[in-house]
NUGUVEX-947169 format. One line per field, with one value per residue: residue number from 1; residue in three letters; x, y, z of N, C-alpha, C in turn. Coordinates in steps of 0.02 Angstrom, whole numbers, plus 50000, padded with zeros to 5 digits. Example, Ala and Ser with C-alpha at 12.3 -4.5 7.8 and 13.67 -1.06 7.14 Angstrom:
2
num [1|2]
residu [ALA|SER]
nX [50660|50642]
nY [49716|49888]
nZ [50390|50354]
caX [50615|50684]
caY [49775|49947]
caZ [50390|50357]
cX [50660|50645]
cY [49835|50002]
cZ [50390|50394]
***
This chain:
282
num [1|2|3|4|5|6|7|8|9|10|11|12|13|14|15|16|17|18|19|20|21|22|23|24|25|26|27|28|29|30|31|32|33|34|35|36|37|38|39|40|41|42|43|44|45|46|47|48|49|50|51|52|53|54|55|56|57|58|59|60|61|62|63|64|65|66|67|68|69|70|71|72|73|74|75|76|77|78|79|80|81|82|83|84|85|86|87|88|89|90|91|92|93|94|95|96|97|98|99|100|101|102|103|104|105|106|107|108|109|110|111|112|113|114|115|116|117|118|119|120|121|122|123|124|125|126|127|128|129|130|131|132|133|134|135|136|137|138|139|140|141|142|143|144|145|146|147|148|149|150|151|152|153|154|155|156|157|158|159|160|161|162|163|164|165|166|167|168|169|170|171|172|173|174|175|176|177|178|179|180|181|182|183|184|185|186|187|188|189|190|191|192|193|194|195|196|197|198|199|200|201|202|203|204|205|206|207|208|209|210|211|212|213|214|215|216|217|218|219|220|221|222|223|224|225|226|227|228|229|230|231|232|233|234|235|236|237|238|239|240|241|242|243|244|245|246|247|248|249|250|251|252|253|254|255|256|257|258|259|260|261|262|263|264|265|266|267|268|269|270|271|272|273|274|275|276|277|278|279|280|281|282]
residu [MET|SER|ALA|THR|PRO|SER|LYS|ALA|VAL|LEU|ILE|THR|GLY|CYS|SER|SER|GLY|ILE|GLY|ARG|ALA|THR|ALA|GLN|HIS|LEU|ALA|GLY|LYS|GLY|TRP|THR|VAL|TYR|ALA|THR|ALA|ARG|ARG|PRO|GLU|GLY|ILE|ALA|ASP|LEU|ARG|ASP|ALA|GLY|CYS|THR|THR|LEU|ALA|LEU|ASP|VAL|THR|ASP|ASP|ALA|SER|MET|ASP|ALA|ALA|VAL|ALA|ALA|VAL|GLU|ALA|GLU|HIS|GLY|ALA|VAL|GLY|VAL|LEU|ILE|ASN|ASN|ALA|GLY|TYR|SER|GLN|SER|GLY|ALA|VAL|GLU|SER|VAL|PRO|ILE|ALA|ASP|VAL|ARG|ARG|GLN|PHE|GLU|THR|ASN|VAL|PHE|GLY|LEU|VAL|ARG|LEU|THR|GLN|LEU|VAL|LEU|PRO|GLY|MET|ARG|LYS|GLN|HIS|TRP|GLY|LYS|VAL|VAL|ASN|LEU|SER|SER|MET|GLY|ALA|ASN|PHE|VAL|PHE|PRO|GLY|GLY|GLY|PHE|TYR|HIS|ALA|THR|LYS|TYR|ALA|VAL|ASP|ALA|ILE|SER|ASP|ALA|LEU|ARG|PHE|GLU|VAL|LYS|GLY|PHE|GLY|ILE|ASP|VAL|VAL|ILE|ILE|GLN|PRO|GLY|LEU|ILE|LYS|THR|ASP|PHE|GLY|HIS|ALA|ALA|VAL|GLY|ALA|VAL|PRO|GLY|GLY|GLY|GLY|ALA|TYR|GLY|GLU|PHE|ASN|ALA|ALA|VAL|GLY|GLU|ALA|THR|GLU|GLY|VAL|TYR|GLU|SER|GLY|PRO|LEU|GLY|LYS|LEU|GLY|GLY|GLY|PRO|GLU|THR|VAL|ALA|LYS|THR|ILE|GLU|LYS|ALA|ILE|THR|ALA|LYS|ARG|PRO|LYS|PRO|ARG|TYR|ARG|VAL|THR|PRO|SER|ALA|HIS|LEU|LEU|ILE|ALA|GLN|ARG|SER|LEU|MET|THR|ASP|ARG|MET|TRP|ASP|ARG|VAL|MET|LYS|THR|GLN|PHE|PRO|GLU|PRO|LYS|GLY]
nX [56525|56650|56817|56887|56804|56758|56796|56784|56747|56613|56567|56445|56419|56539|56594|56599|56589|56516|56532|56656|56742|56726|56775|56911|56946|56922|57005|57127|57131|57159|57063|56997|56943|56816|56781|56650|56565|56453|56524|56675|56796|56794|56832|56958|57070|57057|57119|57250|57236|57225|57113|57010|56933|56770|56643|56478|56310|56172|56046|56040|56021|56109|56232|56245|56244|56365|56462|56451|56481|56614|56680|56650|56715|56847|56852|56755|56642|56546|56590|56559|56434|56406|56282|56274|56246|56146|56029|55949|55787|55701|55557|55385|55257|55160|55224|55336|55398|55335|55425|55543|55516|55510|55644|55707|55667|55715|55853|55879|55810|55763|55879|55965|55897|55902|56040|56074|56002|56077|56203|56177|56163|56299|56349|56270|56313|56444|56419|56436|56429|56403|56283|56268|56167|56144|56049|55959|55944|55827|55739|55659|55579|55493|55531|55445|55428|55517|55463|55475|55610|55623|55530|55597|55698|55629|55581|55700|55739|55632|55641|55768|55750|55664|55745|55854|55809|55778|55897|55986|56006|56087|56211|56230|56240|56138|56145|56093|56135|56116|56147|56162|56169|56287|56435|56449|56443|56313|56212|56218|56181|56051|55988|55997|55906|55780|55620|55602|55537|55373|55207|55087|55168|55285|55347|55359|55441|55558|55592|55617|55733|55820|55822|55880|56007|56052|56059|56163|56267|56279|56195|56143|56126|56225|56336|56315|56341|56446|56594|56614|56702|56669|56558|56616|56703|56610|56547|56653|56666|56544|56554|56659|56620|56576|56447|56351|56259|56086|56057|56149|56170|56231|56323|56288|56176|56087|56051|55993|55883|55805|55769|55697|55589|55526|55466|55361|55192|55104|55039|55105|55233|55202|55171|55295|55364|55300|55361|55478|55459|55370|55194|55110|54976|54807]
nY [52628|52726|52754|52859|52964|53003|53161|53216|53339|53381|53485|53574|53661|53738|53817|53953|54103|54083|53943|53913|53998|53942|53812|53840|53906|53811|53706|53769|53776|53650|53550|53403|53420|53401|53473|53521|53529|53555|53553|53495|53538|53673|53700|53656|53723|53727|53618|53653|53724|53627|53547|53405|53375|53349|53293|53348|53358|53428|53406|53283|53118|53007|53068|53126|53010|52952|53045|53047|52912|52910|52987|52911|52793|52826|52876|52819|52886|53034|53168|53303|53391|53518|53602|53701|53735|53832|53952|54106|54123|54246|54354|54395|54292|54237|54252|54171|54032|53867|53762|53823|53854|53727|53688|53777|53732|53601|53620|53705|53646|53505|53437|53465|53398|53264|53238|53252|53146|53042|53051|53035|52898|52855|52951|52925|52797|52818|52899|53037|53194|53335|53438|53566|53690|53804|53938|54088|54264|54291|54193|54240|54344|54417|54479|54567|54488|54392|54274|54132|54100|54142|54054|53932|53949|53967|53838|53764|53806|53757|53617|53595|53630|53528|53416|53439|53404|53270|53201|53229|53142|53047|53099|53199|53361|53493|53637|53799|53922|54091|54200|54376|54510|54463|54490|54424|54327|54298|54396|54443|54327|54313|54425|54393|54289|54341|54349|54411|54529|54602|54625|54599|54604|54660|54789|54779|54663|54708|54809|54735|54668|54778|54828|54722|54715|54842|54835|54743|54803|54946|54997|55067|54967|54880|54919|54861|54733|54591|54495|54332|54260|54295|54219|54094|54090|54092|53970|53885|53913|53861|53722|53684|53709|53643|53639|53691|53837|53837|53925|54038|54203|54306|54450|54626|54669|54561|54547|54674|54686|54574|54602|54722|54676|54594|54683|54735|54736|54633|54717|54836|54800|54777|54907|54969|54898|54946|55065|55030|54949|54947|54933|54804|54832|54826]
nZ [57061|56987|57045|56995|56913|56744|56678|56557|56437|56334|56207|56118|55962|55926|55827|55828|55931|56093|56113|56051|56125|56252|56235|56208|56327|56431|56392|56406|56542|56579|56564|56485|56328|56210|56068|55963|55803|55665|55545|55555|55501|55512|55640|55658|55701|55837|55887|55906|56021|56112|56109|56067|55914|55847|55733|55748|55737|55800|55754|55702|55735|55719|55710|55837|55917|55874|55914|56055|56080|56039|56136|56250|56219|56239|56370|56450|56494|56460|56551|56573|56496|56384|56324|56199|56066|55957|55890|55835|55776|55705|55682|55644|55712|55623|55502|55490|55407|55434|55426|55460|55591|55648|55627|55712|55840|55833|55836|55950|56056|56044|56002|56108|56211|56165|56159|56291|56347|56293|56357|56492|56546|56559|56647|56759|56791|56835|56938|56936|56859|56749|56679|56573|56519|56392|56404|56403|56440|56385|56422|56516|56479|56337|56178|56049|55891|55922|55961|55935|55959|56094|56148|56135|56228|56348|56353|56367|56495|56573|56552|56602|56738|56781|56755|56839|56968|56945|56920|57021|57130|57075|57076|56984|56920|56860|56765|56724|56608|56585|56475|56445|56332|56216|56131|55985|55831|55835|55830|55697|55629|55677|55623|55488|55482|55487|55412|55246|55125|55086|55133|55268|55380|55343|55369|55507|55526|55464|55552|55666|55626|55609|55739|55809|55750|55785|55925|55943|55876|55894|55991|56152|56246|56218|56290|56410|56392|56352|56310|56230|56308|56436|56467|56454|56564|56667|56648|56677|56813|56858|56832|56909|57036|57194|57237|57128|57073|57025|56920|56820|56786|56659|56623|56643|56569|56568|56704|56726|56631|56661|56792|56773|56696|56789|56872|56804|56744|56623|56531|56552|56506|56370|56331|56342|56244|56130|56112|56056|55945|55789|55788|55710|55599|55532]
caX [56550|56722|56855|56908|56755|56776|56776|56790|56697|56586|56536|56415|56418|56603|56621|56607|56556|56522|56558|56728|56776|56724|56822|56979|56958|56926|57066|57182|57130|57177|57009|56996|56888|56795|56746|56613|56529|56427|56580|56735|56851|56790|56859|57022|57120|57050|57166|57310|57221|57223|57049|56995|56875|56725|56583|56417|56252|56120|55982|56050|56029|56168|56290|56249|56264|56435|56504|56451|56517|56686|56704|56644|56766|56910|56850|56704|56582|56551|56585|56527|56402|56389|56235|56281|56224|56082|56026|55886|55742|55659|55503|55317|55238|55124|55265|55392|55377|55333|55486|55594|55498|55532|55717|55727|55658|55760|55920|55884|55778|55762|55948|55988|55866|55926|56110|56073|55981|56131|56260|56157|56180|56369|56356|56240|56355|56503|56392|56463|56418|56378|56248|56264|56123|56146|55983|55964|55902|55763|55694|55622|55535|55487|55530|55406|55468|55563|55422|55498|55674|55609|55495|55646|55736|55583|55579|55764|55737|55584|55670|55826|55725|55640|55802|55896|55781|55775|55963|56028|56022|56138|56274|56234|56216|56112|56155|56068|56172|56073|56185|56128|56197|56356|56460|56471|56409|56244|56168|56217|56141|55981|55963|55990|55851|55716|55588|55603|55477|55323|55151|55060|55219|55348|55378|55376|55499|55616|55609|55648|55802|55859|55831|55928|56073|56071|56078|56228|56320|56290|56145|56168|56126|56289|56384|56301|56353|56513|56620|56599|56745|56634|56516|56661|56727|56554|56539|56707|56646|56488|56572|56708|56588|56553|56374|56337|56193|56043|56059|56199|56155|56296|56325|56241|56114|56042|56025|55950|55821|55764|55742|55647|55529|55492|55429|55309|55136|55107|55018|55160|55285|55179|55177|55366|55382|55273|55409|55536|55441|55306|55141|55077|54905|54771]
caY [52696|52729|52795|52919|52974|53042|53231|53238|53390|53381|53551|53582|53728|53771|53850|54025|54130|54055|53875|53917|54028|53895|53759|53866|53923|53751|53670|53805|53763|53580|53503|53365|53451|53380|53528|53493|53572|53517|53546|53496|53574|53742|53707|53620|53762|53716|53565|53688|53747|53568|53513|53355|53398|53298|53315|53337|53396|53414|53389|53217|53068|52966|53111|53131|52944|52940|53089|53022|52848|52924|53008|52854|52743|52850|52895|52782|52927|53106|53195|53369|53407|53588|53609|53770|53747|53865|54014|54142|54133|54304|54369|54388|54222|54217|54259|54124|53966|53816|53723|53861|53846|53660|53689|53813|53688|53543|53641|53735|53607|53432|53413|53470|53344|53198|53230|53242|53076|52996|53051|53022|52832|52854|52993|52890|52739|52840|52940|53105|53226|53404|53456|53639|53709|53875|53969|54158|54309|54289|54144|54276|54394|54407|54536|54556|54463|54340|54224|54063|54095|54145|53992|53878|53961|53949|53765|53741|53817|53710|53549|53594|53630|53460|53370|53450|53363|53200|53168|53249|53083|53007|53135|53240|53430|53526|53708|53842|53984|54140|54259|54435|54527|54440|54513|54369|54329|54279|54450|54443|54268|54327|54473|54356|54241|54376|54344|54473|54543|54648|54594|54630|54611|54682|54844|54755|54619|54750|54844|54685|54658|54838|54833|54671|54737|54901|54814|54709|54842|55015|55019|55079|54905|54847|54937|54818|54664|54564|54450|54261|54234|54306|54160|54037|54092|54074|53898|53853|53921|53816|53651|53670|53719|53581|53644|53747|53868|53814|53974|54091|54257|54333|54519|54672|54674|54508|54565|54734|54674|54526|54639|54769|54639|54566|54737|54760|54693|54617|54776|54884|54777|54789|54979|54982|54869|54989|55120|55002|54914|54969|54884|54786|54852|54814]
caZ [57050|56974|57092|56959|56860|56685|56677|56488|56421|56266|56195|56052|55932|55940|55768|55842|55990|56160|56110|56036|56183|56307|56220|56217|56397|56473|56373|56436|56614|56591|56553|56422|56292|56144|56036|55907|55757|55608|55498|55598|55470|55534|55708|55659|55738|55909|55907|55931|56089|56156|56104|56017|55876|55821|55697|55787|55715|55850|55721|55671|55788|55708|55725|55911|55941|55858|55954|56124|56079|56032|56202|56297|56202|56266|56441|56487|56500|56455|56619|56570|56433|56378|56268|56179|55998|55952|55850|55844|55720|55720|55636|55669|55715|55562|55443|55488|55381|55486|55422|55498|55662|55668|55629|55773|55897|55826|55855|56016|56109|56036|56001|56178|56249|56144|56178|56364|56358|56274|56404|56562|56573|56579|56707|56816|56808|56873|56992|56932|56794|56746|56618|56571|56464|56376|56394|56385|56479|56350|56452|56569|56448|56264|56133|55988|55836|55945|55995|55929|55995|56166|56167|56144|56290|56402|56355|56395|56567|56603|56549|56649|56806|56796|56753|56897|57022|56927|56917|57078|57171|57040|57077|56924|56927|56800|56773|56671|56598|56552|56453|56417|56267|56207|56067|55942|55766|55848|55807|55624|55609|55694|55573|55425|55485|55487|55346|55207|55086|55113|55167|55328|55432|55312|55407|55574|55523|55450|55614|55710|55602|55624|55812|55829|55728|55824|55993|55943|55846|55917|56041|56220|56284|56206|56343|56467|56370|56364|56260|56243|56361|56499|56477|56464|56633|56710|56641|56717|56883|56872|56830|56962|57102|57227|57239|57082|57074|56970|56865|56819|56738|56638|56599|56673|56530|56590|56770|56721|56595|56698|56849|56748|56675|56848|56905|56760|56723|56552|56493|56556|56460|56302|56316|56331|56179|56077|56101|56023|55884|55760|55798|55648|55599|55470]
cX [56625|56756|56877|56860|56782|56752|56786|56731|56677|56547|56507|56420|56481|56632|56633|56580|56570|56553|56633|56767|56779|56772|56894|56994|56967|56988|57127|57187|57143|57122|57020|56934|56878|56752|56713|56580|56503|56482|56646|56794|56852|56817|56926|57074|57115|57094|57230|57300|57216|57158|57052|56933|56836|56670|56522|56364|56195|56052|55986|56066|56094|56231|56299|56272|56339|56481|56508|56490|56592|56716|56703|56697|56834|56909|56797|56638|56598|56541|56547|56498|56382|56348|56232|56250|56154|56087|55958|55848|55694|55605|55435|55294|55205|55170|55322|55368|55383|55395|55542|55580|55522|55608|55742|55722|55703|55830|55924|55857|55787|55833|55978|55961|55896|55998|56116|56053|56037|56188|56240|56172|56252|56382|56328|56284|56415|56484|56425|56450|56392|56345|56238|56224|56125|56076|55995|55926|55832|55718|55651|55575|55537|55487|55484|55452|55516|55526|55450|55565|55662|55575|55545|55685|55692|55581|55643|55764|55690|55611|55727|55802|55698|55699|55845|55874|55789|55843|56008|56050|56073|56206|56284|56204|56193|56114|56128|56111|56128|56114|56137|56158|56270|56378|56490|56438|56335|56196|56162|56174|56067|55950|55951|55932|55783|55684|55588|55537|55429|55270|55133|55113|55286|55383|55400|55438|55563|55639|55641|55720|55846|55872|55882|55999|56097|56094|56148|56284|56332|56243|56175|56170|56192|56341|56374|56311|56423|56533|56605|56642|56714|56591|56560|56686|56671|56541|56592|56690|56592|56510|56626|56678|56565|56477|56354|56267|56151|56048|56116|56180|56218|56286|56273|56174|56064|56010|55975|55883|55775|55731|55686|55582|55490|55450|55370|55252|55144|55089|55072|55216|55265|55186|55250|55387|55356|55318|55470|55522|55376|55253|55108|55003|54875|54735]
cY [52695|52774|52860|52930|53016|53114|53260|53284|53385|53445|53553|53654|53768|53809|53924|54041|54094|53985|53874|53943|53980|53837|53782|53877|53860|53709|53703|53795|53689|53529|53465|53386|53420|53436|53502|53547|53528|53503|53551|53532|53647|53754|53671|53657|53752|53658|53597|53714|53688|53529|53454|53377|53340|53330|53300|53385|53379|53402|53320|53166|53028|53005|53117|53066|52933|52983|53065|52956|52859|52945|52950|52801|52761|52857|52858|52819|52998|53134|53260|53379|53480|53596|53683|53785|53780|53928|54046|54149|54189|54312|54359|54316|54198|54213|54208|54057|53912|53771|53757|53857|53778|53656|53724|53768|53626|53561|53661|53691|53532|53403|53413|53412|53276|53186|53218|53170|53027|52994|53031|52951|52827|52894|52957|52832|52759|52885|53009|53132|53296|53414|53531|53658|53784|53899|54042|54200|54309|54232|54175|54329|54383|54473|54520|54534|54408|54281|54153|54053|54095|54081|53936|53887|53950|53873|53737|53750|53768|53639|53543|53592|53562|53412|53377|53407|53289|53165|53185|53189|53036|53043|53181|53309|53456|53601|53745|53905|54031|54202|54316|54448|54507|54459|54454|54378|54312|54332|54452|54385|54281|54374|54437|54309|54275|54371|54412|54483|54590|54612|54630|54643|54636|54736|54820|54711|54658|54786|54797|54674|54717|54844|54782|54691|54796|54883|54785|54753|54909|55039|55028|55016|54867|54861|54894|54744|54641|54520|54378|54231|54245|54246|54099|54033|54073|53999|53861|53856|53871|53743|53634|53678|53652|53580|53703|53774|53840|53859|54023|54142|54296|54400|54562|54677|54621|54526|54623|54719|54624|54560|54687|54733|54613|54619|54762|54709|54679|54679|54830|54865|54790|54863|54998|54956|54912|55049|55096|54970|54943|54914|54867|54802|54837|54877]
cZ [57040|57025|57060|56901|56803|56694|56607|56471|56348|56257|56125|56028|55943|55880|55780|55911|56055|56160|56099|56096|56241|56296|56232|56291|56439|56456|56404|56511|56630|56583|56487|56384|56224|56115|55973|55865|55701|55557|55537|55567|55491|55604|55715|55700|55814|55934|55935|56002|56138|56154|56055|55980|55847|55780|55741|55763|55762|55820|55689|55725|55780|55726|55801|55941|55933|55902|56027|56129|56076|56100|56251|56282|56233|56343|56482|56492|56480|56525|56623|56500|56434|56314|56248|56111|55997|55910|55861|55778|55738|55666|55668|55663|55650|55501|55437|55461|55434|55484|55462|55574|55687|55674|55692|55834|55894|55851|55928|56073|56100|56035|56071|56219|56230|56165|56254|56381|56344|56325|56475|56586|56597|56642|56768|56839|56850|56931|56995|56862|56802|56678|56620|56508|56454|56359|56373|56435|56449|56372|56506|56543|56373|56228|56074|55931|55857|55977|55993|55966|56070|56190|56178|56209|56352|56410|56386|56471|56602|56606|56599|56721|56827|56802|56815|56957|57008|56931|56976|57119|57139|57039|57018|56938|56860|56812|56712|56668|56558|56533|56434|56348|56264|56136|56028|55874|55773|55819|55732|55598|55621|55643|55507|55424|55485|55417|55311|55171|55120|55151|55231|55381|55404|55351|55476|55572|55508|55512|55664|55691|55619|55699|55837|55811|55769|55894|55993|55917|55880|55972|56110|56262|56275|56259|56405|56450|56387|56307|56277|56298|56430|56517|56491|56536|56683|56707|56681|56791|56902|56876|56881|57032|57130|57229|57194|57090|57017|56908|56875|56766|56723|56603|56634|56636|56552|56657|56766|56689|56631|56758|56828|56731|56736|56884|56865|56753|56649|56510|56495|56508|56387|56283|56304|56262|56121|56064|56062|55955|55856|55769|55731|55651|55530|55447]
***
């Protein structure tokens, strides 16, 4: 075990939103931060904030290998991994092309798993490490039209819960962050990913897109949300805690909706959803 373990931070998905805010915040607090994105030219400005920038595509094994190797060459190990990269693929289950479903899981789940596997040997060797996985309040309930996105977040939570037990004895903490509504470009991207056209689910998918845009732009739930810096501060709290909590829920919207869902039966939840979304019918 090294007397001074590496605490270098590797963050995925720093081109915007939570990833960018976290990179800026942690660098400002004195952490050694490696900010990454598929196109590093899009995060060049983060160098001015004190970050080192790297190319990293969580759907490409060679890219992940190279990024981890770059950090290890400088510091011996990745001390803190923040698995932030992800997006929302919306639309009725039948209507989403299977290639898009695979892409959703490759980005939100498989990339997270592979990158974690790559950094764990270094963390184990130095007997210190933090793995922070960005999940969602959506790991606790499901909105119609969000089946695939919610499925990835349920998967992230399940994997993190298993991993937390498996690596604790090596001095490694695993933390789940469950943001509620966060004001970023995430909502615009989610709306753009909804399948268009008509068909049996045309009206439903259009309503899903409108509901998503409304929540992020003007809906009442937006008042219970927060900015990406809210999540960044929570991540800092988690990685500096001597004994971090397994889960951190961020923003009032997360606490409120998770609590409401826990009090409802499945049929009760379905009835509430019928007031928010048109039910596809033949």
